[in-house]
C-alpha positions as CSV (number, residue, x, y, z in Angstrom):
1,X,157.8,158.9,82.6
2,X,154.9,158.3,84.9
3,X,154.5,154.8,83.5
4,X,158.1,154.0,84.4
5,X,157.6,155.1,88.0
6,X,154.5,153.0,88.1
7,X,156.3,150.0,86.7
8,X,159.2,150.5,89.1
9,X,156.7,150.8,92.0
10,X,154.8,147.6,90.9
11,X,158.1,145.8,90.5
12,X,159.1,146.7,94.1
13,X,155.7,145.7,95.5
14,X,155.7,142.3,93.6
15,X,159.3,141.6,94.8
16,X,158.3,142.5,98.4
17,X,155.2,140.2,98.2
18,X,157.3,137.4,96.7
19,X,160.0,137.8,99.4
20,X,157.3,137.9,102.1
21,X,155.8,134.8,100.7
22,X,159.2,133.1,100.7
23,X,160.0,134.2,104.2
24,X,156.4,133.2,105.2
25,X,157.2,129.7,104.0
26,X,160.3,129.6,106.1
27,X,158.7,130.5,109.4
28,X,157.7,128.1,112.2
29,X,154.0,128.7,112.6
30,X,154.1,127.9,116.3
31,X,155.2,131.5,116.8
32,X,152.0,132.7,115.2
33,X,150.1,134.1,118.1
34,X,148.5,137.2,116.8
35,X,145.0,136.9,115.3
36,X,146.2,138.2,111.9
37,X,149.0,135.6,111.8
38,X,146.6,132.8,112.6
39,X,144.2,134.0,110.0
40,X,146.9,134.1,107.3
41,X,147.9,130.5,108.2
42,X,144.2,129.4,108.1
43,X,143.8,131.0,104.6
44,X,147.0,129.4,103.4
45,X,145.9,126.0,104.8
46,X,142.5,126.3,103.2
47,X,143.9,127.4,99.8
48,X,146.2,124.5,99.6
49,X,143.3,122.1,100.4
50,X,141.5,123.0,97.2
51,X,142.5,120.9,94.2
52,X,142.5,123.8,91.7
53,X,144.1,122.0,88.8
54,X,142.4,121.9,85.4
55,X,139.9,119.1,85.3
56,X,139.3,119.3,89.0
57,X,136.9,122.2,89.0
58,X,137.7,123.5,92.5
59,X,138.9,126.9,91.4
60,X,135.3,128.3,91.7
61,X,135.1,126.9,95.2
62,X,138.4,128.6,96.2
63,X,137.3,131.9,94.6
64,X,133.9,131.7,96.5
65,X,135.8,130.9,99.8
66,X,138.1,133.9,99.3
67,X,135.2,136.2,98.4
68,X,133.5,135.2,101.7
69,X,136.7,136.0,103.6
70,X,136.8,139.5,102.1
71,X,133.1,140.1,102.8
72,X,133.5,138.9,106.4
73,X,136.6,141.1,106.6
74,X,134.6,144.3,106.0
75,X,134.9,144.7,102.3
76,X,131.6,145.8,100.6
77,X,129.8,143.4,98.4
78,X,130.1,145.9,95.5
79,X,133.9,145.7,95.8
80,X,134.0,141.9,95.5
81,X,133.6,140.5,92.0
82,X,133.4,136.9,91.2
83,X,133.8,136.4,87.5
84,X,132.6,133.1,86.1
85,X,133.3,131.8,82.7
86,X,133.6,128.4,80.9
87,X,137.0,127.5,79.7
88,X,136.8,124.6,77.3
89,X,133.6,123.4,79.0
90,X,135.2,123.6,82.5
91,X,133.8,126.2,84.9
92,X,136.3,128.6,86.3
93,X,136.3,131.8,88.3
94,X,138.4,134.8,88.8
95,X,138.0,137.1,91.8
96,X,138.6,140.8,91.8
97,X,138.7,142.8,95.0
98,X,138.7,146.6,95.2
99,X,140.2,148.2,98.2
100,X,138.9,151.8,97.9
101,X,141.4,154.6,98.5
102,X,140.6,158.2,99.3
103,X,142.1,159.4,96.0
104,X,144.5,161.8,97.8
105,X,147.4,160.7,95.5
106,X,145.5,161.4,92.3
107,X,147.1,158.4,90.9
108,X,145.8,155.3,89.1
109,X,145.0,152.1,91.1
110,X,147.7,149.5,91.8
111,X,146.8,146.0,90.6
112,X,148.1,142.9,92.5
113,X,147.7,139.6,90.8
114,X,148.1,135.9,91.9
115,X,146.7,132.7,90.3
116,X,144.6,130.2,92.0
117,X,145.3,127.2,89.7
118,X,148.1,124.6,90.1
119,X,149.4,121.7,88.2
120,X,147.6,118.6,89.4
121,X,149.1,116.3,91.9
122,X,148.4,112.7,92.5
123,X,148.6,111.4,96.0
124,X,150.7,108.3,95.1
125,X,153.4,110.7,93.7
126,X,153.9,112.5,96.9
127,X,155.5,111.7,100.3
128,X,152.7,113.7,102.0
129,X,149.2,114.5,101.1
130,X,149.5,117.2,98.5
131,X,146.3,118.9,99.5
132,X,147.0,119.1,103.2
133,X,149.4,121.9,104.4
134,X,152.1,120.2,106.3
135,X,154.8,121.9,108.2
136,X,158.2,120.3,108.9
137,X,161.4,121.9,110.1
138,X,160.0,125.3,109.4
139,X,159.0,124.5,105.8
140,X,155.5,124.2,104.4
141,X,154.7,121.4,102.0
142,X,151.5,120.9,99.8
143,X,150.4,121.5,96.3
144,X,150.9,125.1,95.4
145,X,152.5,126.2,98.6
146,X,154.8,128.5,96.8
147,X,153.2,128.8,93.4
148,X,150.9,130.4,94.1
149,X,148.8,129.6,97.2
150,X,151.2,131.5,99.4
151,X,150.7,134.6,97.2
152,X,146.9,134.2,97.5
153,X,147.2,133.9,101.3
154,X,149.7,136.8,101.6
155,X,147.6,139.2,99.6
156,X,144.3,138.2,101.2
157,X,145.7,138.3,104.8
158,X,147.4,141.7,104.0
159,X,144.2,143.2,102.7
160,X,142.1,141.9,105.6
161,X,144.7,143.2,108.2
162,X,144.9,146.6,106.6
163,X,141.1,146.8,106.5
164,X,140.7,145.7,110.2
165,X,143.4,148.3,111.2
166,X,141.3,151.0,109.5
167,X,144.0,151.8,106.8
168,X,142.7,153.9,103.9
169,X,145.1,153.9,100.9
170,X,145.7,157.1,99.0
171,X,144.5,155.3,95.8
172,X,142.6,152.2,95.1
173,X,144.3,148.9,95.5
174,X,143.0,146.0,93.4
175,X,143.6,142.2,93.7
176,X,142.9,140.0,90.7
177,X,143.0,136.3,91.6
178,X,143.0,134.5,88.2
179,X,141.8,131.0,87.5
180,X,144.7,130.3,85.2
181,X,148.2,131.6,84.8
């Protein structure tokens, strides 16, 4: 029974994150005036700029960039885990962030997952540079804007904002950014 509640809760959280990412992709960024909004857009823009397709080896660089953002955002080094491994002789990374809760709920941690990799894009196949976040008519364009660089930006920006606001969850929250779907 407890597992059903957890699965339902996770489903609701994932749907909320996806809806937020979708809505985020529909917003005109000129209205982003608050520091956390500007930070989210900066993370999004930077994530899109990394060519994280297989054979491009930029997933480790994206993972390191995100790890630095969490460190600068007040997360302790012991809660930021860069996991390196070779996948068919290509270096990749995963990033795991632990947002420590106070344990008041007595419940297990909640895991949130997004992937850093994308299918490769070639400039000549695109109307716009696929590795530059471009906004037109309230829509964002670029490689991975919805799958899944927006998820990465949304989760990162949410954790950074919650941390800066002094929020303490009643259980641990964990992000796992994987190198491959």
